[in-house]
C-alpha positions as CSV (number, residue, x, y, z in Angstrom):
1,M,3.2,19.4,-27.3
2,Y,3.0,15.8,-28.3
3,C,5.4,14.8,-25.5
4,A,3.1,16.6,-22.9
5,L,0.1,14.8,-24.2
6,R,1.9,11.5,-24.2
7,I,3.0,12.0,-20.5
8,Y,-0.6,12.9,-19.6
9,S,-2.0,9.8,-21.2
10,V,0.6,7.6,-19.5
11,N,-0.1,9.2,-16.1
12,K,-3.8,8.7,-16.7
13,A,-3.3,5.1,-17.5
14,V,-1.1,4.6,-14.4
15,V,-3.7,6.3,-12.1
16,T,-6.4,4.1,-13.6
17,Q,-4.4,0.9,-13.0
18,L,-3.6,2.0,-9.4
19,K,-7.2,2.8,-8.8
20,R,-8.2,-0.7,-10.0
21,Y,-5.5,-2.3,-7.8
22,F,-6.6,-0.5,-4.7
23,E,-10.2,-1.3,-5.3
24,K,-9.4,-5.0,-5.1
25,N,-6.7,-4.7,-2.4
26,W,-8.1,-2.6,0.4
27,G,-5.2,-3.3,2.7
28,A,-2.4,-2.3,0.3
29,P,-2.4,1.4,1.4
30,F,-2.0,0.4,5.0
31,I,0.8,-2.0,4.2
32,I,2.6,0.6,2.1
33,A,2.2,3.0,5.0
34,F,3.7,0.4,7.3
35,I,6.8,0.2,5.0
36,F,7.3,3.9,5.1
37,L,6.8,4.0,8.9
38,I,9.4,1.3,9.3
39,L,11.9,3.4,7.2
40,F,11.0,6.5,9.4
41,I,11.6,4.4,12.5
42,A,15.0,3.4,11.3
43,A,15.9,7.0,10.7
44,D,14.7,8.0,14.1
45,L,16.7,5.2,15.7
46,S,19.8,6.3,13.9
47,F,19.4,9.8,15.3
48,G,18.8,8.5,18.8
49,L,15.2,9.4,19.0
50,F,14.1,6.2,20.8
51,S,10.9,7.5,22.3
52,L,9.6,8.8,19.0
53,A,10.6,5.6,17.3
54,E,8.6,3.6,19.9
55,K,5.5,5.7,19.4
56,I,5.7,5.4,15.6
57,S,6.3,1.7,15.9
58,V,2.9,1.3,17.6
59,A,1.3,3.1,14.6
60,A,3.2,0.9,12.2
61,F,2.0,-2.2,13.9
62,V,-1.6,-1.0,13.8
63,A,-1.2,-0.1,10.1
64,L,0.2,-3.6,9.3
65,S,-2.5,-5.3,11.3
66,L,-5.3,-3.4,9.7
67,G,-3.7,-4.0,6.2
68,V,-3.5,-7.7,6.7
69,V,-7.0,-8.0,7.9
70,L,-8.3,-5.9,5.0
71,Q,-6.2,-8.0,2.5
72,L,-7.7,-11.2,4.0
73,I,-11.2,-9.8,3.6
74,C,-10.5,-8.9,0.0
75,F,-9.0,-12.3,-0.6
76,V,-12.2,-13.9,0.6
77,K,-14.5,-11.4,-1.2
78,Y,-12.7,-11.6,-4.6
79,R,-11.7,-15.3,-4.4
80,D,-14.7,-16.5,-6.5
81,S,-14.4,-13.8,-9.2
82,N,-10.8,-14.8,-10.2
83,T,-10.1,-17.8,-12.4
84,V,-7.7,-20.4,-11.2
85,G,-4.1,-19.2,-11.4
86,E,-5.0,-15.6,-12.2
87,V,-3.2,-12.9,-10.4
88,V,-5.2,-9.9,-9.1
89,S,-3.8,-6.8,-10.6
């Protein structure tokens, strides 16, 4: 019982930290999606599915572009709230 409660409290803390991270880094989900899409493209290319890999690569590029733009917006928005040398987490 104690172990189950401990796991629940750890998971709740991790979810809270992730929520805070994604609130200050809007582009992070899109960049993470880009990484997974690139891995999926590599798998498609290894199986010879070139047309599918090409279509997914367009979606990956859009995800990366959107993620970078959103990260830039967040950088400008939260730049003043951070002290010098502090890492956003």
